[in-house]
N, CA, C and O of each residue as an XYZ file, in Angstrom:
716
protein
N     107.022    179.790    131.169
C     105.673    179.270    130.222
C     105.562    180.135    129.077
O     105.249    181.312    129.254
N     105.757    179.740    128.061
C     105.764    180.798    126.849
C     104.554    180.407    125.928
O     104.450    179.302    125.395
N     103.639    181.444    125.797
C     102.703    181.232    124.719
C     103.065    181.995    123.160
O     103.553    183.120    123.048
N     102.743    181.205    122.179
C     102.549    181.569    120.859
C     101.364    182.129    120.283
O     100.909    181.108    119.768
N     100.800    182.753    120.093
C      99.433    182.806    119.275
C      99.556    182.468    117.979
O     100.415    182.985    117.264
N      98.766    181.627    117.581
C      98.622    180.806    115.927
C      97.476    181.340    116.125
O      97.917    182.462    116.376
N      96.348    181.463    116.222
C      95.594    182.377    115.705
C      94.423    183.082    116.695
O      93.742    182.660    117.630
N      94.562    184.516    115.925
C      93.789    185.447    116.777
C      92.316    185.458    116.203
O      92.212    184.789    115.175
N      91.221    186.033    116.610
C      90.147    186.228    116.635
C      89.756    186.084    115.074
O      89.172    185.106    114.608
N      90.200    187.287    114.299
C      90.187    187.782    112.931
C      90.908    186.927    111.987
O      90.587    186.928    110.798
N      91.906    186.162    112.454
C      92.710    184.889    111.660
C      91.895    183.509    111.830
O      91.955    182.563    111.045
N      91.197    183.567    112.891
C      90.102    182.148    112.736
C      89.365    182.229    111.669
O      89.245    181.490    110.692
N      88.698    183.604    112.089
C      87.204    183.808    110.985
C      87.825    183.554    109.347
O      87.389    182.840    108.444
N      88.908    184.375    109.398
C      89.674    184.019    107.709
C      89.678    182.322    107.580
O      88.965    181.802    106.722
N      90.434    181.574    108.384
C      90.319    180.580    107.916
C      89.503    179.763    108.250
O      89.500    178.605    107.833
N      88.650    180.259    109.087
C      86.976    179.272    108.867
C      86.590    179.373    107.428
O      86.377    178.383    106.728
N      86.516    180.480    107.057
C      85.877    180.505    105.809
C      86.908    179.837    104.430
O      86.376    179.350    103.433
N      87.878    179.892    104.540
C      89.239    179.116    103.777
C      88.387    178.013    103.721
O      87.861    177.612    102.683
N      88.226    177.451    104.974
C      88.389    175.857    104.976
C      86.909    175.670    104.229
O      87.011    174.881    103.290
N      85.662    176.153    104.394
C      84.678    175.962    103.907
C      84.530    176.108    102.468
O      83.818    175.339    101.823
N      85.236    177.156    101.892
C      85.394    177.195    100.410
C      86.257    176.034     99.705
O      86.191    175.551     98.575
N      87.229    175.727    100.983
C      87.689    174.163    100.264
C      86.625    173.303    100.093
O      86.238    172.974     98.972
N      86.007    172.826    101.347
C      84.703    171.825    101.578
C      83.887    171.809    100.244
O      83.562    170.763     99.683
N      83.555    173.186     99.741
C      82.722    173.587     98.681
C      83.120    173.245     97.452
O      82.316    172.827     96.619
N      84.322    173.376     97.223
C      85.362    172.927     96.444
C      85.168    170.886     95.705
O      85.052    170.430     94.567
N      85.216    170.385     96.799
C      85.170    168.857     96.900
C      83.823    168.723     96.971
O      83.498    167.783     96.246
N      82.581    169.377     97.672
C      81.254    168.891     97.521
C      80.392    170.098     97.305
O      79.834    170.653     98.252
N      80.296    170.447     96.254
C      79.908    171.257     95.109
C      78.323    171.545     95.547
O      77.897    172.681     95.342
N      77.700    170.847     95.966
C      76.312    171.164     96.769
C      76.051    171.050     97.993
O      75.213    171.726     98.589
N      76.869    170.029     98.559
C      77.015    169.655     99.818
C      76.070    168.538     99.835
O      75.725    168.209    100.970
N      75.467    167.742     98.688
C      74.794    166.360     99.083
C      74.917    165.459     99.385
O      75.701    164.755     98.748
N      74.279    164.949    100.451
C      74.901    163.165    101.177
C      76.035    163.920    101.980
O      76.776    163.015    102.362
N      76.455    164.922    102.352
C      77.236    165.061    103.463
C      77.062    165.763    104.457
O      76.420    166.814    104.444
N      77.753    165.142    105.697
C      76.970    165.238    107.004
C      78.252    165.933    107.916
O      79.278    165.835    107.243
N      78.410    166.327    108.689
C      79.376    167.272    109.789
C      79.109    166.517    111.150
O      78.029    166.365    111.721
N      80.529    166.025    111.574
C      80.224    165.685    112.877
C      81.698    165.951    113.869
O      82.785    165.545    113.459
N      81.621    166.351    114.601
C      82.123    167.354    115.670
C      82.591    166.379    116.678
O      81.732    165.727    117.272
N      84.093    166.157    117.004
C      84.607    165.577    118.509
C      84.085    165.922    119.495
O      84.077    167.149    119.598
N      83.524    165.283    120.481
C      83.697    166.313    121.727
C      85.338    165.707    122.500
O      85.977    164.655    122.462
N      85.510    167.154    123.211
C      84.522    167.911    123.891
C      84.793    169.096    122.824
O      83.743    169.536    122.356
N      85.812    169.626    122.400
C      86.570    170.947    121.988
C      86.094    170.944    120.422
O      85.844    172.037    119.915
N      85.996    170.082    119.855
C      85.803    169.618    118.482
C      84.550    170.207    117.763
O      84.368    170.679    116.641
N      83.727    169.985    118.898
C      82.080    170.441    118.769
C      81.709    172.236    118.191
O      80.941    172.857    117.456
N      82.677    172.407    118.975
C      82.919    174.138    118.998
C      83.235    174.720    117.253
O      82.697    175.590    116.569
N      84.346    173.772    117.004
C      85.051    174.060    115.457
C      83.967    173.678    114.688
O      83.610    174.398    113.756
N      83.324    172.518    114.979
C      82.160    172.162    113.757
C      80.371    172.809    113.654
O      79.427    172.759    112.866
N      80.703    173.405    115.016
C      79.559    174.286    114.851
C      80.029    175.830    114.190
O      79.005    176.401    113.815
N      81.022    176.507    113.987
C      81.517    177.363    113.456
C      81.511    176.820    112.057
O      80.869    177.525    111.278
N      81.961    175.945    111.633
C      82.340    175.507    110.044
C      80.737    175.157    109.699
O      80.349    175.564    108.604
N      80.098    174.683    110.252
C      78.476    174.734    109.964
C      77.969    175.550    109.778
O      77.418    175.533    108.677
N      77.732    176.960    110.721
C      77.197    178.335    110.351
C      77.859    179.048    109.232
O      77.249    179.848    108.522
N      79.337    178.698    109.054
C      79.815    179.580    108.017
C      79.245    178.864    106.497
O      78.788    179.431    105.505
N      79.412    177.802    106.689
C      78.589    176.922    105.323
C      77.292    177.526    105.272
O      77.099    177.968    104.139
N      76.138    177.762    106.189
C      75.077    178.043    106.068
C      75.069    179.424    105.393
O      74.268    179.682    104.496
N      76.010    180.339    105.859
C      76.378    181.853    105.721
C      76.621    182.162    104.030
O      76.325    183.165    103.380
N      77.204    181.028    103.651
C      78.207    181.106    102.562
C      77.377    180.968    101.407
O      77.154    181.748    100.481
N      76.872    179.558    101.706
C      76.349    178.493    100.597
C      74.590    178.360    100.549
O      73.837    177.887     99.698
N      74.372    178.939    101.731
C      72.712    178.822    101.848
C      72.336    177.111    102.478
O      71.225    176.842    102.936
N      73.264    176.276    102.406
C      72.763    175.131    102.370
C      72.907    174.381    104.179
O      74.067    174.355    104.591
N      71.934    173.883    105.058
C      71.966    173.335    105.957
C      72.225    171.972    106.355
O      71.290    171.172    106.396
N      73.437    171.618    106.661
C      73.836    170.456    106.565
C      73.404    169.541    108.030
O      73.246    170.117    109.106
N      73.283    168.369    107.901
C      73.049    167.621    109.047
C      74.475    167.759    110.168
O      75.545    167.227    109.871
N      74.326    168.372    111.176
C      75.464    168.338    112.166
C      75.184    167.335    113.379
O      74.067    166.967    113.742
N      76.462    166.950    113.960
C      76.561    165.929    115.071
C      77.476    166.001    115.643
O      78.469    166.520    115.133
N      77.494    165.467    117.030
C      78.687    165.574    117.810
C      79.087    164.361    118.689
O      78.399    164.068    119.666
N      80.077    163.727    118.388
C      80.998    162.364    118.924
C      81.708    162.275    119.949
O      82.868    162.686    119.942
N      81.108    161.688    121.088
C      82.085    161.268    121.818
C      82.835    159.882    122.132
O      82.228    158.843    122.394
N      84.153    159.991    122.075
C      84.796    158.834    121.882
C      85.558    157.968    123.238
O      86.420    157.089    123.239
N      84.986    158.493    124.096
C      85.300    158.049    125.118
C      86.086    156.823    125.685
O      87.080    156.565    126.364
N      84.892    156.114    124.899
C      84.611    154.328    125.439
C      85.376    153.985    124.509
O      85.345    152.754    124.495
N      86.329    154.507    123.390
C      86.611    153.760    122.111
C      88.214    154.526    122.103
O      88.543    154.814    120.952
N      88.937    154.786    122.833
C      89.799    155.369    123.402
C      90.877    154.284    123.524
O      90.397    153.334    124.142
N      92.197    154.055    123.157
C      92.660    153.079    123.240
C      93.603    152.949    124.599
O      94.197    151.919    124.918
N      93.627    154.503    125.514
C      94.373    154.519    126.687
C      92.967    154.473    127.673
O      93.222    154.457    128.877
N      91.854    154.456    127.388
C      90.488    154.350    128.584
C      90.943    153.524    129.934
O      91.306    154.087    130.967
N      90.873    152.238    129.776
C      91.146    151.239    130.752
C      92.722    151.800    131.745
O      92.931    151.193    132.795
N      93.477    152.655    131.430
C      94.872    152.712    131.236
C      95.123    153.835    132.133
O      96.264    154.002    132.564
N      94.067    154.709    132.494
C      94.359    156.201    133.322
C      94.266    155.504    134.831
O      93.974    154.385    135.251
N      94.712    156.903    135.477
C      94.739    156.688    136.946
C      93.573    157.313    137.315
O      92.934    156.945    138.300
N      93.182    158.385    136.488
C      91.858    159.130    136.924
C      90.708    158.660    135.590
O      91.180    158.725    134.455
N      89.836    158.386    135.673
C      88.988    158.073    134.775
C      88.307    158.827    134.061
O      87.356    159.387    134.608
N      88.521    159.039    132.876
C      87.802    159.749    132.010
C      86.398    160.019    131.818
O      85.592    159.110    131.623
N      86.030    161.414    131.873
C      84.479    162.039    131.860
C      83.677    161.384    130.549
O      84.382    161.310    129.543
N      82.977    161.136    130.480
C      82.474    160.870    128.958
C      81.284    162.081    128.491
O      80.822    162.787    129.388
N      81.004    162.202    127.626
C      80.505    163.397    127.171
C      79.249    162.849    126.338
O      78.897    161.679    126.497
N      78.826    163.381    125.783
C      77.257    163.180    125.153
C      77.533    163.001    123.557
O      78.384    163.723    123.038
N      76.958    162.230    122.924
C      76.634    161.989    121.478
C      75.572    161.964    121.134
O      74.638    161.230    121.457
N      75.680    163.189    120.097
C      74.179    163.477    119.636
C      74.425    163.431    118.154
O      74.835    164.475    117.647
N      74.203    162.184    117.229
C      73.882    162.146    116.042
C      72.773    161.906    115.991
O      72.238    160.928    116.514
N      71.978    163.174    115.037
C      70.412    162.563    115.163
C      70.058    162.251    113.401
O      69.053    162.597    112.780
N      71.213    161.519    112.917
C      70.803    161.154    111.311
C      71.899    159.796    111.411
O      72.800    159.577    112.220
N      71.412    159.004    110.237
C      72.402    157.696    109.808
C      73.323    158.087    108.765
O      73.150    158.693    107.707
N      74.524    157.507    109.417
C      75.870    157.918    108.451
C      75.820    157.156    107.145
O      76.257    157.589    106.079
N      75.180    155.846    107.352
C      75.391    155.140    106.181
C      75.178    155.568    104.714
O      74.113    155.986    104.261
N      76.192    155.430    104.115
C      76.121    156.229    102.491
C      76.563    157.405    102.679
O      76.986    157.981    101.676
N      76.593    157.896    103.570
C      76.834    159.601    103.470
C      78.473    159.974    103.616
O      79.161    159.356    104.428
N      78.967    160.890    102.882
C      79.921    161.649    102.892
C      80.425    162.504    104.386
O      79.899    163.596    104.596
N      81.419    161.979    105.358
C      81.553    162.431    106.400
C      82.677    163.466    106.702
O      83.885    163.236    106.653
N      82.058    164.675    107.032
C      83.106    165.499    107.435
C      83.597    165.258    108.867
O      82.651    165.500    109.617
N      84.539    164.932    109.471
C      84.892    164.753    110.904
C      85.797    165.711    111.304
O      86.991    165.581    111.034
N      85.296    166.828    112.026
C      86.155    167.990    112.488
C      86.324    167.590    113.983
O      85.549    167.002    114.737
N      87.797    168.178    114.215
C      88.662    168.334    115.650
C      89.535    169.226    115.482
O      90.300    169.402    114.533
N      89.378    169.899    116.614
C      90.355    171.436    116.766
C      91.796    171.038    116.661
O      92.439    171.645    115.804
N      92.364    170.224    117.296
C      93.759    169.694    116.504
C      93.827    168.159    116.595
O      93.182    167.382    117.299
N      94.965    167.906    115.522
C      95.210    166.630    115.143
C      96.537    166.813    115.679
O      97.179    167.758    115.220
N      97.405    165.632    117.121
C      98.351    165.222    117.451
C      98.838    164.111    117.096
O      99.556    164.030    116.098
N      98.425    162.710    118.109
C      98.760    161.654    117.636
C      97.934    160.956    116.349
O      98.310    160.194    115.458
N      97.005    161.395    116.573
C      95.840    160.774    115.735
C      94.759    159.386    116.255
O      93.772    158.859    115.741
N      95.579    159.135    117.599
C      94.855    157.854    118.355
C      93.372    158.830    118.783
O      92.745    158.022    119.468
N      92.760    159.764    118.740
C      91.424    160.477    118.935
C      90.866    159.969    118.018
O      89.825    159.343    118.217
N      91.505    160.123    116.522
C      90.476    160.014    115.124
C      90.337    158.508    114.863
O      89.283    158.004    114.475
N      91.388    157.869    115.082
C      91.642    156.564    115.034
C      90.205    155.756    116.094
O      89.631    154.749    115.681
N      89.881    156.341    117.271
C      88.770    155.853    117.861
C      87.531    156.872    117.337
O      86.391    156.422    117.458
N      87.662    157.972    116.868
C      86.320    157.961    116.097
C      86.348    157.512    115.300
O      85.125    157.529    115.165
N      86.759    156.881    114.229
C      86.617    156.084    113.279
C      85.767    154.792    113.605
O      84.879    154.343    112.880
N      86.116    154.355    114.613
C      85.874    153.088    115.258
C      84.191    153.477    115.874
O      83.157    152.833    115.694
N      84.389    154.675    116.588
C      82.908    155.039    117.360
C      81.906    155.171    116.403
O      80.781    154.766    116.696
N      82.147    155.746    115.133
C      81.203    155.984    114.087
C      80.299    154.672    113.451
O      79.104    154.744    113.164
N      80.988    153.700    113.331
C      80.659    152.366    113.055
C      78.996    152.358    113.683
O      78.015    152.256    112.947
N      78.951    152.444    114.686
C      77.585    152.387    115.653
C      76.480    152.989    114.788
O      75.364    152.493    114.949
N      76.653    154.362    113.548
C      76.193    154.748    113.170
C      75.780    154.438    111.731
O      75.024    155.186    111.110
N      76.250    153.409    111.257
C      76.400    153.137    109.720
C      77.704    153.265    109.280
O      78.590    153.791    109.954
N      77.859    152.788    108.141
C      79.046    153.029    107.237
C      79.019    153.764    106.398
O      78.159    153.651    105.525
N      79.945    154.766    106.368
C      79.624    156.072    105.634
C      80.553    155.614    104.407
O      81.513    154.844    104.386
N      79.790    156.530    103.159
C      80.294    156.349    102.067
C      82.233    156.622    102.176
O      83.137    155.856    101.843
N      82.280    157.702    102.638
C      83.705    158.545    102.525
C      83.733    159.380    104.036
O      82.834    159.908    104.690
N      85.344    159.220    104.278
C      85.263    159.836    105.469
C      86.350    161.047    105.152
O      87.319    160.791    104.436
N      86.173    162.298    105.674
C      87.434    163.470    105.405
C      87.630    163.902    106.861
O      86.702    163.856    107.668
N      89.031    164.379    107.222
C      88.957    164.830    108.407
C      89.384    166.319    108.617
O      90.610    166.376    108.524
N      89.014    167.148    108.785
C      88.963    168.666    109.024
C      89.607    168.944    110.181
O      88.909    168.708    111.167
N      90.624    169.334    110.399
C      91.133    169.762    111.826
C      91.603    171.535    111.558
O      91.693    172.181    110.514
N      91.794    171.850    112.740
C      92.351    173.432    112.682
C      93.548    173.817    112.890
O      94.066    174.847    112.458
N      94.209    172.691    113.814
C      95.915    172.314    113.421
C      95.916    171.324    113.594
O      95.134    170.591    114.201
N      96.926    171.135    113.008
C      97.799    170.135    112.498
C      99.258    169.984    113.093
O     100.149    170.654    112.571
N      99.547    169.183    114.107
C     101.012    169.175    114.479
C     101.388    167.793    114.217
O     101.121    166.718    114.755
N     102.140    168.185    113.155
C     102.707    167.616    112.379
C     104.030    166.572    113.389
O     104.311    166.949    114.527
N     104.697    165.336    112.800
C     105.821    164.651    113.339
C     105.513    164.664    114.493
O     106.419    164.999    115.256
N     104.251    164.345    115.075
C     103.825    163.356    116.301
C     102.960    162.344    116.234
O     102.152    162.212    117.154
N     102.960    161.599    115.332
C     101.656    160.632    114.633
C     102.082    159.537    115.637
O     103.262    159.505    115.988
N     101.199    158.638    116.123
C     101.416    157.376    116.568
C     100.599    156.125    115.245
O     100.955    155.030    114.808
N      99.602    156.871    115.033
C      99.017    156.021    113.839
C      98.443    157.062    112.691
O      97.859    158.143    112.775
N      98.918    156.166    111.472
C      98.919    156.976    110.218
C      97.573    157.672    109.801
O      96.746    157.036    109.148
N      97.380    158.784    110.120
C      96.135    159.272    109.654
C      96.625    161.077    109.385
O      97.505    161.714    109.964
N      95.848    161.438    108.498
C      96.148    163.139    107.899
C      95.340    163.603    107.730
O      94.468    162.841    107.312
N      94.890    165.097    107.865
C      93.995    165.458    107.619
C      93.374    166.256    106.137
O      94.172    167.056    105.649
N      92.530    166.158    105.675
C      92.110    166.189    104.098
C      92.410    167.944    104.090
O      93.318    168.431    103.417
N      91.471    168.775    104.965
C      91.205    170.091    105.467
C      92.267    170.286    106.702
O      92.276    169.461    107.616
N      93.335    171.626    106.697
C      93.804    171.898    107.837
C      93.910    173.135    107.801
O      94.162    173.649    106.711
N      93.750    173.959    108.961
C      93.457    175.538    109.377
C      95.247    175.912    109.102
O      95.686    176.502    108.115
N      95.970    175.443    110.133
C      97.426    175.623    110.330
C      98.150    174.364    110.460
O      97.599    173.454    111.079
N      99.331    174.186    109.952
C     100.390    173.152    110.155
C     101.221    173.496    111.219
O     101.842    174.547    111.058
N     101.417    172.844    112.350
C     102.542    173.706    113.204
C     103.257    172.297    113.862
O     102.735    171.421    114.550
N     104.833    172.451    113.312
C     105.688    171.838    113.687
C     106.131    172.213    115.344
O     106.672    173.265    115.685
N     105.803    171.215    116.149
C     106.013    171.115    117.668
C     106.432    170.102    117.864
O     106.293    169.054    117.233
N     107.149    170.395    119.025
C     107.570    169.043    119.862
C     107.052    168.829    120.953
O     106.628    169.677    121.738
N     107.053    166.828    121.161
C     106.257    166.582    122.190
C     106.229    167.198    123.698
O     105.494    166.542    124.437
N     106.794    168.189    124.255
C     106.714    169.164    125.436
C     105.932    170.189    125.140
O     105.676    170.956    126.068
N     105.282    170.508    123.628
C     104.522    171.677    123.576
C     102.989    171.128    123.529
O     102.809    170.144    122.813
N     101.680    171.755    124.336
C     100.423    171.822    123.569
C      99.995    173.274    122.837
O     100.344    174.452    122.768
N      99.085    172.422    122.390
C      97.931    173.872    121.736
C      96.872    173.931    122.615
O      96.240    172.948    123.002
N      96.631    175.314    123.001
C      95.690    175.372    123.926
C      94.800    176.285    122.874
O      95.238    177.243    122.237
N      93.468    175.777    122.837
C      92.268    176.406    122.230
C      91.524    176.789    122.935
O      91.092    176.149    123.895
N      91.222    177.850    122.644
C      90.035    178.579    123.414
C      89.013    179.744    122.764
O      89.085    180.723    122.020
N      88.021    178.996    123.532
C      86.695    179.266    122.602
C      85.738    180.383    123.219
O      85.791    180.528    124.440
N      84.941    181.118    122.544
C      83.991    181.992    123.408
C      82.773    181.125    123.828
O      81.821    181.464    124.531
N      82.970    180.167    123.356
C      81.786    179.270    124.012
C      81.959    178.399    125.147
O      81.057    177.864    125.792
N      83.312    178.299    125.348
C      83.894    177.940    126.683
C      83.706    179.193    128.014
O      84.200    179.019    129.128
N      82.980    180.322    127.665
C      82.984    181.704    128.805
C      84.150    182.185    128.855
O      84.642    182.482    129.944
N      84.947    182.389    127.468
C      85.945    183.072    127.503
C      85.820    184.632    126.585
O      85.129    184.691    125.568
N      86.302    185.387    126.918
C      86.191    187.054    126.307
C      86.240    186.753    124.787
O      85.301    186.858    123.998
N      87.283    186.431    124.569
C      87.415    185.962    122.389
C      87.749    184.852    122.525
O      87.800    184.238    123.591
N      88.110    184.324    121.080
C      88.723    183.104    120.509
C      90.219    183.382    120.338
O      90.583    184.362    119.688
N      91.400    182.254    121.104
C      92.139    182.273    120.453
C      93.369    180.704    120.421
O      93.178    179.832    121.269
N      94.269    180.574    119.629
C      94.639    179.315    120.099
C      96.101    179.681    120.286
O      96.582    180.775    119.990
N      96.612    178.882    120.692
C      98.353    178.985    121.859
C      98.565    177.982    121.049
O      97.802    177.120    120.614
N      99.733    178.190    120.882
C     101.219    177.235    121.487
C     102.034    177.577    122.258
O     102.689    178.616    122.181
N     102.116    176.585    123.274
C     102.289    176.586    124.709
C     103.469    175.735    125.180
O     103.225    174.531    125.269
N     104.837    176.181    125.532
C     105.860    175.591    126.052
C     106.073    175.614    127.386
O     106.193    176.580    128.139
N     106.110    174.370    127.618
C     106.604    174.509    129.631
C     107.853    174.953    129.877
O     108.248    175.073    131.037
């Protein structure tokens, strides 16, 4: 197994700040904007984005977590059942500008499921996708992020391993792993 480091702790912090600046360019005062992180690992990235927006701009946006387990198109096709996570969206998204946040965009199926799951909380005015790693050339559905930390040209046999301190690790690292 080979591992190539995509993000070190320092580069991750720089990338988060850059993404927050890009968000501010498109949402000047963050009025009517909410953040939603996808379970399980997208929530850690969403919390980092949320915290940095507070530090940089002094505005506290609503933030929530969305579980897509029962909206996945492969839910009933797995040998081992998926374990559901919690959804916590303590606000209505009706008419809001939603920033949907996930750590890695691969086939686009998870984002498709998230779009379906969000309808239980209202009809957003707009949905923008923010992702830390965009794995190009692997889409099954036509979904593209508006905000990207890093684009990676990867092949099917590779995977992106995201390690967050919040998971009990010593430091944050994001790896491209080849088997």
